[in-house]
C-alpha positions in Angstrom: -1.2 -11.4 25.3 0.1 -14.4 27.1 -1.5 -17.8 27.8 -1.1 -20.0 30.8 -2.1 -23.6 31.0 -2.9 -24.8 34.5 -4.7 -27.7 36.1 -7.4 -27.6 38.7 -5.0 -28.1 41.6 -2.9 -25.1 40.4 -6.0 -23.0 40.0 -7.0 -23.7 43.6 -3.5 -22.7 44.7 -3.6 -19.5 42.7 -7.0 -18.7 44.2 -5.6 -19.3 47.7 -2.6 -17.1 47.1 -4.6 -14.3 45.6 -7.2 -14.3 48.4 -4.5 -14.3 51.0 -2.7 -11.4 49.4 -5.9 -9.4 48.9 -6.9 -10.0 52.5 -3.6 -8.8 53.7 -3.9 -5.6 51.7 -7.4 -5.0 53.0 -6.2 -5.5 56.5 -3.2 -3.2 56.1 -5.3 -0.5 54.4 -7.1 0.2 57.7 -3.8 0.8 59.5 -3.6 4.6 60.2 0.2 4.4 60.5 0.6 3.7 56.8 1.3 6.7 54.6 -1.2 7.8 51.9 1.3 7.3 49.1 1.9 3.7 50.2 -1.9 3.2 50.4 -2.3 4.3 46.8 0.3 1.8 45.8 -1.5 -0.9 47.8 -4.8 0.1 46.1 -3.2 -0.3 42.6 -1.8 -3.7 43.6 -5.2 -4.8 44.9 -6.8 -3.8 41.6 -4.3 -5.9 39.7 -4.7 -8.9 42.0 -8.5 -8.7 41.8 -8.3 -8.6 38.0 -6.3 -11.8 38.1 -8.7 -13.3 40.6 -11.7 -12.7 38.4 -10.2 -14.8 35.7 -10.0 -17.9 37.8 -12.6 -17.6 40.5 -16.4 -17.9 40.4 -18.5 -14.8 40.4 -19.7 -15.7 43.9 -16.1 -15.8 45.2 -15.3 -12.5 43.4 -18.2 -10.7 45.0 -16.7 -11.3 48.4 -13.5 -9.4 47.4 -15.1 -6.4 45.6 -13.4 -3.5 47.4 -15.9 -1.3 49.2 -13.6 1.7 49.5 -14.5 3.7 52.6 -15.0 7.4 52.0 -12.6 9.1 54.5 
């Protein structure tokens, strides 16, 4: 286990970066040109980013980024 000491400004920056990356993954996931193997990797990355996000963001913010995986 590792610890990280950050101030409020750094937390806001981390939130911004994580949101941006998760938005990008969600946007790209709808692209039919992307191979399924790549999409699985994107899904794993999203899960990791979301776990990090839940540690610093409010529950209200987290609920906006819960992945509602489409059944295709």
